[in-house]
C-alpha positions as a Markdown table, in Angstrom:
| # | Residue | x | y | z |
|---|---|---|---|---|
| 1 | Met | 29.9 | -13.2 | 17.8 |
| 2 | Thr | 29.8 | -16.9 | 19.5 |
| 3 | Lys | 27.2 | -15.2 | 22.3 |
| 4 | Arg | 27.9 | -15.2 | 25.9 |
| 5 | Gly | 27.0 | -13.8 | 28.8 |
| 6 | Ile | 29.5 | -10.5 | 29.6 |
| 7 | Val | 30.1 | -9.2 | 34.1 |
| 8 | Val | 32.8 | -6.3 | 34.1 |
| 9 | Arg | 33.3 | -5.5 | 37.3 |
| 10 | Ser | 32.8 | -1.7 | 39.4 |
| 11 | Gly | 35.8 | 0.0 | 38.3 |
| 12 | Gln | 36.9 | -3.0 | 35.3 |
| 13 | Gly | 35.9 | -0.9 | 32.5 |
| 14 | Pro | 38.9 | 1.6 | 30.4 |
| 15 | Ala | 37.8 | 5.0 | 32.0 |
| 16 | Ser | 38.9 | 8.6 | 30.8 |
| 17 | Ser | 38.7 | 12.5 | 31.2 |
| 18 | Phe | 38.4 | 15.6 | 28.9 |
| 19 | Thr | 38.2 | 18.4 | 31.3 |
| 20 | Pro | 38.3 | 18.4 | 35.3 |
| 21 | Gly | 35.5 | 16.8 | 37.2 |
| 22 | Arg | 34.1 | 14.8 | 34.2 |
| 23 | Ala | 35.1 | 12.2 | 33.6 |
| 24 | Ile | 33.5 | 8.9 | 31.5 |
| 25 | Ile | 33.9 | 4.5 | 32.6 |
| 26 | Leu | 33.1 | 2.2 | 29.1 |
| 27 | Thr | 31.5 | -0.9 | 31.2 |
| 28 | Leu | 29.7 | -2.3 | 27.7 |
| 29 | Leu | 31.8 | -1.6 | 24.3 |
| 30 | Arg | 29.8 | -2.6 | 20.8 |
| 31 | Gly | 31.9 | -5.0 | 20.2 |
| 32 | Val | 31.6 | -7.2 | 23.2 |
| 33 | Thr | 27.7 | -6.8 | 22.5 |
| 34 | Asp | 27.8 | -8.0 | 18.9 |
| 35 | Asp | 26.5 | -4.1 | 18.5 |
| 36 | Ser | 23.6 | -5.1 | 20.8 |
| 37 | Ile | 24.4 | -1.8 | 23.0 |
| 38 | Met | 26.5 | 0.3 | 24.2 |
| 39 | Leu | 26.8 | 0.9 | 27.9 |
| 40 | Phe | 28.8 | 4.4 | 29.6 |
| 41 | Glu | 28.7 | 6.2 | 33.3 |
| 42 | Glu | 30.1 | 9.1 | 33.6 |
| 43 | Thr | 30.2 | 11.9 | 35.9 |
| 44 | Ile | 29.3 | 15.6 | 35.0 |
| 45 | Pro | 30.5 | 18.9 | 37.1 |
| 46 | Val | 27.4 | 20.6 | 37.3 |
| 47 | Gly | 26.6 | 23.0 | 34.7 |
| 48 | Thr | 28.0 | 21.4 | 32.1 |
| 49 | Arg | 25.7 | 20.1 | 28.8 |
| 50 | Ser | 25.5 | 18.1 | 26.2 |
| 51 | Thr | 24.9 | 19.5 | 22.5 |
| 52 | Tyr | 21.4 | 19.8 | 20.8 |
| 53 | His | 21.4 | 16.1 | 19.3 |
| 54 | Leu | 20.0 | 12.9 | 17.1 |
| 55 | His | 20.8 | 9.8 | 16.5 |
| 56 | His | 19.3 | 8.0 | 13.3 |
| 57 | Asp | 19.7 | 4.4 | 14.2 |
| 58 | Ser | 20.1 | 4.3 | 18.4 |
| 59 | Asp | 17.5 | 4.8 | 20.7 |
| 60 | Glu | 19.5 | 6.7 | 24.2 |
| 61 | Val | 18.2 | 5.9 | 27.8 |
| 62 | Ala | 20.1 | 7.7 | 30.9 |
| 63 | Tyr | 20.0 | 6.7 | 33.8 |
| 64 | Val | 20.7 | 9.0 | 37.0 |
| 65 | Leu | 22.7 | 7.6 | 39.9 |
| 66 | Ser | 23.2 | 11.0 | 42.2 |
| 67 | Gly | 23.5 | 14.5 | 41.1 |
| 68 | Glu | 20.3 | 16.0 | 39.5 |
| 69 | Ile | 20.2 | 16.3 | 35.6 |
| 70 | Thr | 17.4 | 18.4 | 33.1 |
| 71 | Phe | 16.4 | 16.5 | 30.3 |
| 72 | His | 15.4 | 18.3 | 27.0 |
| 73 | Ile | 14.0 | 15.9 | 25.1 |
| 74 | Asp | 11.6 | 16.8 | 21.4 |
| 75 | Asp | 10.0 | 20.1 | 23.3 |
| 76 | Glu | 9.5 | 18.8 | 26.4 |
| 77 | Val | 12.1 | 20.2 | 29.5 |
| 78 | Thr | 12.4 | 18.0 | 33.2 |
| 79 | Thr | 14.5 | 17.6 | 35.6 |
| 80 | Gly | 15.5 | 14.8 | 38.1 |
| 81 | Gly | 17.5 | 13.1 | 40.6 |
| 82 | Ser | 18.7 | 10.4 | 41.6 |
| 83 | Gly | 16.6 | 7.0 | 40.3 |
| 84 | Thr | 15.5 | 9.3 | 37.7 |
| 85 | Cys | 15.3 | 7.6 | 34.0 |
| 86 | Ala | 14.4 | 9.4 | 30.6 |
| 87 | Phe | 14.6 | 7.1 | 27.4 |
| 88 | Met | 15.4 | 9.4 | 24.1 |
| 89 | Pro | 14.4 | 7.0 | 21.3 |
| 90 | Arg | 16.4 | 7.1 | 18.0 |
| 91 | Gly | 15.3 | 10.6 | 15.4 |
| 92 | Val | 13.8 | 13.1 | 18.1 |
| 93 | Pro | 16.3 | 15.6 | 20.0 |
| 94 | His | 17.5 | 16.0 | 22.9 |
| 95 | Ala | 20.2 | 17.2 | 25.3 |
| 96 | Trp | 20.9 | 17.1 | 28.7 |
| 97 | Lys | 22.2 | 19.1 | 31.8 |
| 98 | Ser | 23.9 | 18.5 | 35.1 |
| 99 | Thr | 21.5 | 20.6 | 37.2 |
| 100 | Gly | 22.0 | 19.8 | 40.5 |
| 101 | Ala | 24.1 | 21.0 | 43.8 |
| 102 | Glu | 26.9 | 18.1 | 43.5 |
| 103 | Ala | 27.9 | 16.8 | 39.8 |
| 104 | Gly | 25.9 | 14.2 | 38.4 |
| 105 | Arg | 26.9 | 10.3 | 37.8 |
| 106 | Val | 24.5 | 9.0 | 34.8 |
| 107 | Leu | 24.7 | 5.6 | 33.4 |
| 108 | Phe | 23.7 | 6.3 | 29.5 |
| 109 | Leu | 22.8 | 3.1 | 27.1 |
| 110 | Tyr | 22.6 | 2.6 | 23.5 |
| 111 | Thr | 21.0 | -0.2 | 21.7 |
| 112 | Pro | 21.3 | -1.0 | 19.1 |
| 113 | Gly | 25.0 | 0.0 | 20.2 |
| 114 | Lys | 26.0 | 2.5 | 17.1 |
| 115 | Ala | 25.1 | 6.0 | 19.0 |
| 116 | Gly | 27.9 | 4.9 | 21.7 |
| 117 | Gly | 30.4 | 4.0 | 18.9 |
| 118 | Phe | 30.7 | 8.9 | 19.5 |
| 119 | Ile | 31.5 | 8.0 | 22.9 |
| 120 | Glu | 34.0 | 5.0 | 22.1 |
| 121 | Glu | 35.7 | 7.2 | 19.5 |
| 122 | Gln | 36.2 | 10.3 | 21.6 |
| 123 | Gln | 37.5 | 8.1 | 24.4 |
| 124 | Thr | 40.1 | 6.2 | 21.9 |
| 125 | Thr | 41.3 | 9.3 | 20.4 |
| 126 | Gly | 40.8 | 11.8 | 23.2 |
| 127 | Arg | 39.8 | 14.5 | 20.8 |
| 128 | Lys | 36.8 | 17.0 | 22.1 |
| 129 | Leu | 34.2 | 18.0 | 18.8 |
| 130 | Ser | 35.2 | 21.7 | 20.5 |
| 131 | Ser | 39.3 | 20.0 | 18.9 |
| 132 | Met | 37.5 | 18.8 | 15.9 |
| 133 | Thr | 37.3 | 20.4 | 12.6 |
| 134 | Glu | 33.8 | 20.8 | 10.9 |
| 135 | Arg | 34.9 | 17.6 | 8.6 |
| 136 | Glu | 36.1 | 15.9 | 11.4 |
| 137 | Arg | 33.2 | 16.1 | 13.3 |
| 138 | Val | 30.9 | 15.3 | 10.5 |
| 139 | Ala | 32.8 | 13.0 | 10.1 |
| 140 | Ile | 32.2 | 10.8 | 13.3 |
| 141 | Cys | 29.0 | 12.5 | 13.5 |
| 142 | Glu | 28.2 | 10.1 | 10.1 |
| 143 | Arg | 30.2 | 6.8 | 11.1 |
| 144 | His | 27.7 | 6.1 | 14.4 |
| 145 | Gly | 24.1 | 7.8 | 12.9 |
| 146 | Trp | 24.3 | 11.6 | 15.1 |
| 147 | Lys | 23.4 | 14.5 | 14.0 |
| 148 | Leu | 24.1 | 17.7 | 15.8 |
| 149 | Leu | 21.2 | 20.5 | 15.7 |
| 150 | Gly | 23.5 | 22.9 | 17.2 |
| 151 | Pro | 24.3 | 24.8 | 20.5 |
| 152 | Ser | 22.6 | 23.6 | 24.3 |
| 153 | Pro | 19.2 | 25.1 | 24.7 |
| 154 | Leu | 19.8 | 23.7 | 27.9 |
């Protein structure tokens, strides 16, 4: 890949939604950044939570744009509003939950971008984990360096 700068204007990234009120805007895809990073913005309705998981090969950063998000990282639980930044190192179990009075908006970044391929693939196929067979869940996790550890502890 020839190194070049990239600018993605507001609203230019592909957007998708699995459930009412929840939306993901893919901003910087792995292929565009030579797998250096993957970046997306997610609108997360109150009460929505992630699975409890870890990434083998990528660090994850979450920056809260609005709302309130509770993060469970390793054994620590922290809640923060707009401007809160959470770092989830590779290999460390984590989960999050939208806990404010209004939907949260969070900017997520994976570096390197391998773990972000999980989100990209889900958005491309339109399939949530809950609609996949156990074999399909294992395969998508293996492809993108994820390990599902169970339901959210939040």
